[in-house]
C-alpha positions as protocol buffer text, in pm:
chain_id: "A"
residue {
  index: 1
  type: MET
  ca { x: 3615 y: -5578 z: -4350 }
}
residue {
  index: 2
  type: LYS
  ca { x: 3422 y: -5882 z: -4233 }
}
residue {
  index: 3
  type: ARG
  ca { x: 3458 y: -5965 z: -3863 }
}
residue {
  index: 4
  type: ARG
  ca { x: 3596 y: -6306 z: -3776 }
}
residue {
  index: 5
  type: PHE
  ca { x: 3439 y: -6515 z: -3505 }
}
residue {
  index: 6
  type: ARG
  ca { x: 3660 y: -6756 z: -3311 }
}
residue {
  index: 7
  type: PHE
  ca { x: 3364 y: -6990 z: -3248 }
}
residue {
  index: 8
  type: GLN
  ca { x: 3089 y: -7116 z: -3477 }
}
residue {
  index: 9
  type: ALA
  ca { x: 2742 y: -7263 z: -3426 }
}
residue {
  index: 10
  type: GLY
  ca { x: 2768 y: -7604 z: -3261 }
}
residue {
  index: 11
  type: ASP
  ca { x: 3108 y: -7544 z: -3098 }
}
residue {
  index: 12
  type: SER
  ca { x: 3147 y: -7633 z: -2732 }
}
residue {
  index: 13
  type: VAL
  ca { x: 3289 y: -7358 z: -2512 }
}
residue {
  index: 14
  type: ARG
  ca { x: 3374 y: -7302 z: -2149 }
}
residue {
  index: 15
  type: ILE
  ca { x: 3254 y: -6983 z: -1985 }
}
residue {
  index: 16
  type: ARG
  ca { x: 3550 y: -6829 z: -1806 }
}
residue {
  index: 17
  type: SER
  ca { x: 3563 y: -6809 z: -1426 }
}
residue {
  index: 18
  type: LYS
  ca { x: 3409 y: -6521 z: -1231 }
}
residue {
  index: 19
  type: GLU
  ca { x: 3757 y: -6393 z: -1152 }
}
residue {
  index: 20
  type: ALA
  ca { x: 3872 y: -6402 z: -1516 }
}
residue {
  index: 21
  type: ILE
  ca { x: 3559 y: -6228 z: -1644 }
}
residue {
  index: 22
  type: GLY
  ca { x: 3569 y: -5975 z: -1361 }
}
residue {
  index: 23
  type: GLN
  ca { x: 3913 y: -5864 z: -1477 }
}
residue {
  index: 24
  type: LEU
  ca { x: 3774 y: -5794 z: -1827 }
}
residue {
  index: 25
  type: LEU
  ca { x: 3486 y: -5573 z: -1710 }
}
residue {
  index: 26
  type: ASP
  ca { x: 3496 y: -5196 z: -1681 }
}
residue {
  index: 27
  type: ASP
  ca { x: 3327 y: -4992 z: -1406 }
}
residue {
  index: 28
  type: LEU
  ca { x: 2991 y: -5038 z: -1580 }
}
residue {
  index: 29
  type: SER
  ca { x: 3030 y: -5420 z: -1601 }
}
residue {
  index: 30
  type: LYS
  ca { x: 3100 y: -5405 z: -1975 }
}
residue {
  index: 31
  type: THR
  ca { x: 3360 y: -5540 z: -2216 }
}
residue {
  index: 32
  type: ASP
  ca { x: 3375 y: -5348 z: -2545 }
}
residue {
  index: 33
  type: GLY
  ca { x: 3030 y: -5207 z: -2466 }
}
residue {
  index: 34
  type: CYS
  ca { x: 2875 y: -5552 z: -2404 }
}
residue {
  index: 35
  type: LEU
  ca { x: 2707 y: -5568 z: -2063 }
}
residue {
  index: 36
  type: PHE
  ca { x: 2776 y: -5863 z: -1834 }
}
residue {
  index: 37
  type: MET
  ca { x: 2440 y: -5892 z: -1661 }
}
residue {
  index: 38
  type: GLU
  ca { x: 2393 y: -6003 z: -1300 }
}
residue {
  index: 39
  type: GLY
  ca { x: 2224 y: -6330 z: -1395 }
}
residue {
  index: 40
  type: MET
  ca { x: 2519 y: -6438 z: -1610 }
}
residue {
  index: 41
  type: TRP
  ca { x: 2745 y: -6502 z: -1310 }
}
residue {
  index: 42
  type: ARG
  ca { x: 2576 y: -6836 z: -1240 }
}
residue {
  index: 43
  type: TYR
  ca { x: 2706 y: -6974 z: -1571 }
}
residue {
  index: 44
  type: CYS
  ca { x: 3072 y: -6892 z: -1502 }
}
residue {
  index: 45
  type: GLY
  ca { x: 3300 y: -7196 z: -1510 }
}
residue {
  index: 46
  type: GLY
  ca { x: 3042 y: -7404 z: -1693 }
}
residue {
  index: 47
  type: ASN
  ca { x: 3035 y: -7550 z: -2042 }
}
residue {
  index: 48
  type: ALA
  ca { x: 2791 y: -7455 z: -2316 }
}
residue {
  index: 49
  type: ARG
  ca { x: 2731 y: -7494 z: -2687 }
}
residue {
  index: 50
  type: ILE
  ca { x: 2722 y: -7202 z: -2930 }
}
residue {
  index: 51
  type: ILE
  ca { x: 2380 y: -7156 z: -3089 }
}
residue {
  index: 52
  type: LYS
  ca { x: 2506 y: -6883 z: -3321 }
}
residue {
  index: 53
  type: PRO
  ca { x: 2739 y: -6587 z: -3356 }
}
residue {
  index: 54
  type: VAL
  ca { x: 2553 y: -6254 z: -3332 }
}
residue {
  index: 55
  type: ARG
  ca { x: 2611 y: -5986 z: -3593 }
}
residue {
  index: 56
  type: PHE
  ca { x: 2301 y: -5774 z: -3527 }
}
residue {
  index: 57
  type: ALA
  ca { x: 2094 y: -5712 z: -3214 }
}
residue {
  index: 58
  type: TYR
  ca { x: 1790 y: -5504 z: -3136 }
}
residue {
  index: 59
  type: ASP
  ca { x: 1872 y: -5210 z: -2908 }
}
residue {
  index: 60
  type: GLU
  ca { x: 1558 y: -5145 z: -2706 }
}
residue {
  index: 61
  type: HIS
  ca { x: 1684 y: -4808 z: -2585 }
}
residue {
  index: 62
  type: LEU
  ca { x: 1747 y: -4683 z: -2940 }
}
residue {
  index: 63
  type: GLU
  ca { x: 1452 y: -4883 z: -3077 }
}
residue {
  index: 64
  type: GLU
  ca { x: 1651 y: -5004 z: -3374 }
}
residue {
  index: 65
  type: MET
  ca { x: 1851 y: -5296 z: -3506 }
}
residue {
  index: 66
  type: CYS
  ca { x: 2226 y: -5241 z: -3460 }
}
residue {
  index: 67
  type: ARG
  ca { x: 2536 y: -5414 z: -3590 }
}
residue {
  index: 68
  type: THR
  ca { x: 2736 y: -5551 z: -3298 }
}
residue {
  index: 69
  type: ARG
  ca { x: 3084 y: -5402 z: -3250 }
}
residue {
  index: 70
  type: ALA
  ca { x: 3233 y: -5702 z: -3072 }
}
residue {
  index: 71
  type: SER
  ca { x: 3218 y: -6074 z: -3147 }
}
residue {
  index: 72
  type: LEU
  ca { x: 2912 y: -6191 z: -2951 }
}
residue {
  index: 73
  type: TYR
  ca { x: 2742 y: -6528 z: -2917 }
}
residue {
  index: 74
  type: VAL
  ca { x: 2417 y: -6687 z: -2807 }
}
residue {
  index: 75
  type: LEU
  ca { x: 2469 y: -7000 z: -2593 }
}
residue {
  index: 76
  type: GLU
  ca { x: 2236 y: -7298 z: -2548 }
}
residue {
  index: 77
  type: ASN
  ca { x: 2043 y: -7294 z: -2218 }
}
residue {
  index: 78
  type: ALA
  ca { x: 2203 y: -6967 z: -2100 }
}
residue {
  index: 79
  type: VAL
  ca { x: 1897 y: -6747 z: -2060 }
}
residue {
  index: 80
  type: CYS
  ca { x: 1788 y: -6466 z: -1833 }
}
residue {
  index: 81
  type: ASP
  ca { x: 1538 y: -6587 z: -1574 }
}
residue {
  index: 82
  type: GLY
  ca { x: 1411 y: -6232 z: -1527 }
}
residue {
  index: 83
  type: LEU
  ca { x: 1473 y: -6246 z: -1150 }
}
residue {
  index: 84
  type: SER
  ca { x: 1820 y: -6093 z: -1119 }
}
residue {
  index: 85
  type: GLY
  ca { x: 1897 y: -5730 z: -1059 }
}
residue {
  index: 86
  type: GLU
  ca { x: 1680 y: -5440 z: -957 }
}
residue {
  index: 87
  type: PRO
  ca { x: 1303 y: -5501 z: -940 }
}
residue {
  index: 88
  type: GLU
  ca { x: 1226 y: -5235 z: -1203 }
}
residue {
  index: 89
  type: PHE
  ca { x: 1437 y: -5425 z: -1459 }
}
residue {
  index: 90
  type: ARG
  ca { x: 1286 y: -5770 z: -1401 }
}
residue {
  index: 91
  type: CYS
  ca { x: 1068 y: -5926 z: -1668 }
}
residue {
  index: 92
  type: ASP
  ca { x: 916 y: -6253 z: -1789 }
}
residue {
  index: 93
  type: ARG
  ca { x: 1063 y: -6278 z: -2140 }
}
residue {
  index: 94
  type: THR
  ca { x: 1339 y: -6539 z: -2084 }
}
residue {
  index: 95
  type: CYS
  ca { x: 1582 y: -6380 z: -2333 }
}
residue {
  index: 96
  type: TYR
  ca { x: 1914 y: -6527 z: -2439 }
}
residue {
  index: 97
  type: TYR
  ca { x: 2217 y: -6349 z: -2298 }
}
residue {
  index: 98
  type: LEU
  ca { x: 2477 y: -6213 z: -2541 }
}
residue {
  index: 99
  type: TRP
  ca { x: 2823 y: -6345 z: -2456 }
}
residue {
  index: 100
  type: HIS
  ca { x: 3137 y: -6153 z: -2551 }
}
residue {
  index: 101
  type: GLU
  ca { x: 3401 y: -6371 z: -2714 }
}
residue {
  index: 102
  type: ASP
  ca { x: 3656 y: -6276 z: -2446 }
}
residue {
  index: 103
  type: TRP
  ca { x: 3433 y: -6433 z: -2180 }
}
residue {
  index: 104
  type: LEU
  ca { x: 3454 y: -6772 z: -2353 }
}
residue {
  index: 105
  type: GLU
  ca { x: 3731 y: -7021 z: -2414 }
}
residue {
  index: 106
  type: LYS
  ca { x: 3778 y: -7363 z: -2566 }
}
residue {
  index: 107
  type: PRO
  ca { x: 3697 y: -7631 z: -2307 }
}
residue {
  index: 108
  type: ALA
  ca { x: 3980 y: -7836 z: -2161 }
}
residue {
  index: 109
  type: GLU
  ca { x: 4012 y: -8174 z: -2327 }
}
């Protein structure tokens, strides 16, 4: 069965509030296995545009390409600055964050 994505490339979305996203996260800061990283909090409440839905992602721990289990998205200008979190996890790559569909909503008109 093919997964359906609520949003498509080019759609405008609103990133839910910190409080709304916080209620969706488990004790490991995940929703359906998707990690909400420390640096993502600064985007909460803002608007963004979908670059693309994500069906596959490279898992660096497993060292393999994996099919995503949840509906995930890449957003324009929402990138990791490499400065958040513990020093041993900081880097200079400027990667796009993966956003779980439940963390996004249609913007108010």
